[in-house]
N, C-alpha and C positions, 0 to 999 in steps of 0.2 A: 570370496565372491570376486568374479572377474570384473574388469573395468566397465565393460558394456552393460552388464547387469546393474552395476552401481549407478551408471548414468540413468538407466530407466528408473531405478529406485528414487534417486534424487529428483528426477523430472516429475515422477508421480507425486512425491511429497510436495513439491512446489506447486503443482497444479491444484492439488487438494486444498492447499492454503489459499492460493490466489482466487479460486472459484468459490470459496466460502464467503458469503456476504459479510463484509466488515467495512471499516472506514475507507480503505482504498477503493473498493468497489462502489460504495455509496458516493464518494466524492466525484468519481468519474461520471457515474450515472446522473448525479444531480447537476453537475456543470453541463453535461451534454443535453440534458432535457430542459434546462431552464435558460441555456445560452444558445450558442450556435454549434454546428458540427466542429468547426475549427476550435472552439473553446474546449469541447469534449476531448478532441484529439490532443490538444495541448495539455490538458489535465492528465490524460493517459501517458503522454510523454514524460510528464513529471514523475508519475508513479514508476515508470520503467527506469528512468534515471536513478531514482532512489533505490530501486532493486539492484541496479548495477553497483551503486555505492555500498549497499549492504553486503553484497557478495564480496566486493573488494575488501571491505572492513573485516569481514569474517575470515577470509582466506589469508589476509596479511597479519594475522596474529591478535586481533582484538578479542577473539574468543578466549585465547589463553590468558590475556590480561584480566578479562572479566571473571574467568574461572579462578584465577589467583586472588582476585579481590572482589568477593561477592557484594560488598557494600557499594562498590562502583556500579555494578549492575543494577542494584536496587535504586541507587540514586538516579541513574539514567532512566529507569522505568518510571519513577515518580515524575520526573521532569516531562517525559514523553506523555504520560497519562494526563498531567495537568494541561499540557498544550492541546491535546485532543479535546478535553473538556472546554477549554477556552474557545477553540474553533466552533464547537457545537453551540455554545452560548452566544457567540457572535452571529452565527447563522440564525438563531432564534430571534435575535434582536434586530436583524437586518430588515430593511423595508420589505413589505409583503408583495410589492409589485414585481412581476417577472422581469428579468433582465433581457436586454436586447443582445447582450454579449459583453464579455469582459475584455478589457484591453490591457496593454502594458505588461503582458506576461503573467497576469494574475492567475489564470487557470493552471499554468505550468507550476507556479510557486505553490498553489494550493495542493496540487497532486504530489509534488516533491515533498513538501513539509508534512503532509498527512501520512505518506508512506514512511518517511523517516521517523516520525513520532509515534507510529503505531506500536504500542507495547508488545502486541502479539507477533508483529513482524520482527521486532527486536529479539524476542524469545526464540522465534524460528531460526533466524539467521545465525544467532550466536549460540544456539543450543542444538536443535534437531538437525539443521543443515550441516553443521560441523561434525556432529556425531555420525552422520550418514556417509561422510567421505572418508575413505581409508587414509590414515596418517602417512602411509608410505606411497601414496599415489604420485605418479610423475606429474611434472608441470603441465604437460599437454592435456592430461585428464582434467585438471582444474580449468584450463582454457576452454575445453569443449563443454564442460558443465556451465561455465560462465556464458558462452555463446548460446547454448540451448535454453537456459533460463531466460536470458534477455529476449530471445525469439519468442518463447512461450508468453512472456509478459506482454510483449509488443502486440502479438496476435490477440490475446485475451482482452486486454484493456482497450485496444483500438476497436475491437468488435463491439464491446460494450458501448463505447462512445458513438459509433456509427448507428448501432441499434437504437439507443435511447434518443439520439438526435433525430432519427427517422420515425420511429414508432410514435413519438410524442410530438411530432411536428405540429399537429393541430391541437396542442394541449390547451387546457383551460386554466384559468387563474387558480381554481381549486386544486387541480392536479399538481401544478407547480408548488403551491403552498404545502400540499401533502408530502411531496418529495423532499421539500426543505425540512419539514418536521421529522421525517423518517431518517434523513441523513444526519441532522443535528442530534437526534435521539440516539442513533447508533454510535456516533462519536462520543457523546457524553457517557453512554452505557459502557463502552469499551474502556474509556479513560477511568471511569469510576471502578470498574471491576479490576483494573490493573492496580488500583491503589489498595485493594483489599489483600491482606497477607495471605499467601497460599497455605 
C-alpha cells in the first residue's frame, strides 16, 4: 500500500471512531449545550489536545511497551474505565440547575481528561492506529498523519460545539437535565463495558 492510500485509510479509521457517539462526543455536546459556546470550544480543544497526546504516545513507542506487557495495558484500561465512571457519577450528583458557563479552564480539562481516559480511545490509538501505519514509513508520513488527524479532530469537535451551543440556545431546564443524564450514562456505560473482560 502506498503512503497516500495509507493516509486515507488512517484518516477514515479516525473519522469513524471520532464520529461514533461516545464519551468524547458527549462531553463536548454537553458542555456546549449547557454552558456557553466558548465552554464548548474549550472542551473541544481539550479533546483535540488529548488526541495529539495519544498520537504522540502511540508513535513514540508506547504501543510496543503495551504489546510487550499486556498487564500494563489492562491496568491502564481499568484506571481509565474507573475514571470515566467517576466522571459520570459526579455529573449525576451535580446540581440540576443549568450552568451559565464554566470558568478557570474546567471545560478544557474535562475534554482533555475524558479523551485521555476513554478506554476505547486507548485501544484505538495503541492498537488499530499503530497496526494501520506501516512500520517502515518515513518520518514525514507520521508528521502528515499527525497534522491530518489533528485537523480532522479540530473541525469535528469544534463543529459539534458550535452546533450544540447554537441549536440549543433556547434550551429548557428539562433538555439540559436530559443531556446531563445521557452524557453521564454514556460515560458510565463505556467505563463499565471496559471493565468487562473481552
